[in-house]
N, C-alpha and C positions, 0 to 999 in steps of 0.2 A: 045888395040888399044885406042890413043889417038891424040887428035889434039892439035893446039899451037893457043893460043888466047893471043894476047899481050905478045907473046914470052913464056908463060907460058903450058906445057901441061895438059890437061885436060881428065879426064878418062870418059870412056864411059861406061856406066851400060847397061847388055844386061840382058833379062830373061831366067831364066833355067826351064822351066816346068817340066823336068824331076826330078829335084830337088824336085818343089814341090811336086809333086805326090809322092814322097816317106813319106811325112806327113801323107797320108790316112789309110796307114796300122797302124801305133799306135792310129790314130785317130776311125779307125773302130775297132780295139782289144778294146779300151775303150770303144765304143757303146756296143758291144758284151757285156761286161763286166757289165755296167750299167742296160743292158737286164737281165740278170740274178740276179742281185741284185734286181731289181725292182719284178721280177718273183716269184721271191723264199722267197723272205723280208719283202718289201712294199705291195706287192699285192697277197701274197699266205695266202690261207685259214688256220685255225686252225687244228691242229692234235689232236684228239679228243680218248678216250679207254672208251670202250663198254663193260662193266663186263654181259658176259651170263654165265647160268648153263651150257650151252653145243653148241659149234659153229658149229655142225656136217652140212657138206655143203658147208662152206665157204673155201676159196682157198687164201693164201697171193698173193699178187701180182696179184691176176687176179678177185678176188671179189670185186663188186662194192657196192657205198651207192647210194640209188636210193631215187629220191620224184617227184612224179607227171610224172613219164615213162621218167625222164632224170636221166641221170649220175650225181651226184654232189659231187664225193669222189672214193676214190680207198680204198681196204683194204691192210693195207702195212704189217700187222705182226700179227700172232696168237701165245699167249704164256700162261701156265697157270699160274692164280692169285696166290699171295705169299702164301693162305694158300691150294692151289691144290683143292679147292672145286668150282671151274669154270675155263673160259677162257676170257684172257684180249683179246680185239680186238683192234689193234690200225688202226684208219682211219685216212687217210688225205683228209681236206674237199676242196672243189673249193671256190676261194674267194666269190665268187657269193652267194654262201652258209654259209658263215658265220656268218650268223645271227639263223643257225640251232642250233648252239651249244650255248645253252641257258637252264637253268634251266626248268623244266616242259616237256622237250623234250622225247619224249618216243621212242627209236630205237627197233626196230624186225626183225627177219629175214624170209624173204619171202621164203616159200618151196612149192612144187607143194602138194596141199589137196583136196582130194575127198570126199564128203560129201553127203547122200541121197538128190538129190534135186540140188545139185550145185557142180561147181568146180572153184577152185582156184588155182594162182600160175602155171599156165601150162607154162606160157613162159620159167620159170627155169628149166623146161627140156633142152630146147636148150641151154639156155644163162648161167645157173647156179644160185645156190641159192642166194640172196642179202640180203644185210642190207635196210631198207627204214624207215623212221621217220613221227612219227607226230609232226611238233614244236611247244615249248612251246614259255614263253614270260617272264621268268625270266631271272634273273643276267647271264651274259655269263658264263660257265664253260667248262673245258675239260674233264671231268669224269661222267659216267653216266651207270647207272644198267639196262641192256636189258630185255625187256618185251619177254617173252615165247609165246606169239600171240598176233597178233594185238590188239589193245585197241578198246572198240567199238567207233563208231563216235558219236560226240555231236549231241544232240536231245533233246530240251526241253522237260524234264521230273520230273516223281515226283519218289521216291527210296521209297520201301517198306521193310520190314523184315520181311521175313518168317520162320516160326519154325518148322523143320522137323525131323522126328524120324531117317528118313537116307538120303542118297544123292540120292539114287538109279541111274537112268538113266540119271538124270539131269548134264548138263555141261553148261561152259560158252555160251553164247548167245542162250541157248536151248529157243525157244519161248514161248511168254505168250498168250494165246487165250480166247477171250470173244465171245462167239456162233459162233464158228470158224473161228475169224477174230484174224490176231494176232495184237495184241496192247501193244507189250513189249517183253522183253528179258532178261533172267539171267544175271545180270550184275555182279555176285560173289558168292562165298559159303565159309563156314569156320566151324571151330566146335566152339560149344558154349564155354563160359570161364568155364562151368563144366561139359565141354565133355558129357552134357546129350541129348544134340540137335545137330541138324547142322542148320547153321545161313542162308539162304539167301537172297542176297540182289537182288530184283526185280526192273526192270526200266520200270514203265508206260510212255508210251507218253504223251506229255501234253495233245494232243487234244483228246485222250481217258480218262484222268484224272478221270473226273465226273462220268464215270462209276464203279469207287471204292468208295464204302461206308463201313462206319467203320462195317455193318453187312454182307459183302461181304462175301463168303467162297470161299476158295482157294484150290485147290487139285491136285495132281499128274497127268498130263495126258500121260504120256510116257509110252512105249511098249503096248502091246496087250494086253484089258479085255476080260474076258470070264465069262460070267454070264449065270446060268443055273437055270431053274425053271420046277415047275413040269408041268405047262400046258403050258408054254411059249416055252419049250427046253431049248437049248444051243444059246444063242448071242455072237459074236466074233465083237469088235468093236475096232477102234482105234480112237484118235482124228486127226491125219494126219498121211499120209507116213513118214513125217520127225520126229514125236515124237516117231515111233519105234524105231528107230537108237538112235538119239540125244537127247530124251527125252523130256518133255513140261511139262507146268503147264497150268492150266484153271482155270476160275472164274465165280461166278456168284451172282448176285446182286437179293435182293428179292423185290417184287411189292410195299411194305411198306417200303422204304427206308430210312436210318438214313442219318444224315451228310456226306460229302463226306469226306474222307478219306485225311490226310494230309501227307507232305514229314517226311518219319521214322515213319510210323504207322507200328504196328506189327500184322501180323497173324498168325494162324495155318494152316500148309500147312498138307492137310487132306490126306491120301492113296489114297482114292479113290471118285470120286462122289456120294453123297445119291441120291436116285430117287426123291426126293420131289427137289429137287434143276433143275433139267431139266425141270420143270413146270414152272421156274422162268422168267418171261420176263415183267421186267419193262419198262415204259417211260423214257428214259433220254434225255433230249436237248443236245447235242454236236454241238461246233463249230469248225469250220476250219477243219473237216474230210478230210484227204487226199482220193482222189476218189480213188475206187474199180476198178477192172480188168473186162471189160466187152466185149462182143462178137464185131467184126467186123463190123457187120452187123446188132447191135441192139443197141440204145440208152437205158441211164439208166434210170427208173421209179423212180417217188419221191413222196412220198404220200403228200398231200396237208399240210402246216403249220397249226399246232393246235392253 
């Protein structure tokens, strides 16, 4: 349609909203493509490979990577390593967990575990085994060697070396006792370089470190101990119910003790306790010792400061 102005026709422009709406389709497709590009490339978490000796319990496209009780990734695939001595677990981490992929991070598989006095990993009975992590702080990396069990949590401690004839019933995290109170745990063990001894790494918590002196005596407190005497009869004892199964270590310090043991000090691990050590009861000042277990109806009693 047109109108005449001064004898000349003039075009009339009419808006066609249907034509403009057709442009929404390619714009929406472009927005969807942009979303997937951002999701899969820009804001995607890293893909990492964790090499385990055994990946029993994990399932591709089903098992998860967990940290602090939440999912931070998924297991994408499982395959043998090139030397066929392990399993390469390929996992896709969420963008929010990208800083987990750093050197020093420790990954391990959480499985249900039953020990005397403790049960762990019960949720895996329902949800299945999963991989969890203790984050490191090194440079970024995408390849890791998985641990066979959970690492010890960080606690300020001193580390001692104990030399034993054999490992016996000791295992990782076996407790270390002083007068029946746990003051540390076994942090590792290996054969000596000459294979004549077992080298046990013992971790003593910093609060209890003053108890260890250069003349302290350590012994294997695991299992059940049977002592027979002509007049005393048969005595059966154990350090604790836990040490019967998982082993344990105990130590004592003489009344006239020497200087405090330093980090890396070496001690022999005796097969059993000598009767003379039972009477050792030195007074050693401790600082910042964690509170002990008390009854709900009683208050702990403290001796006056000397």
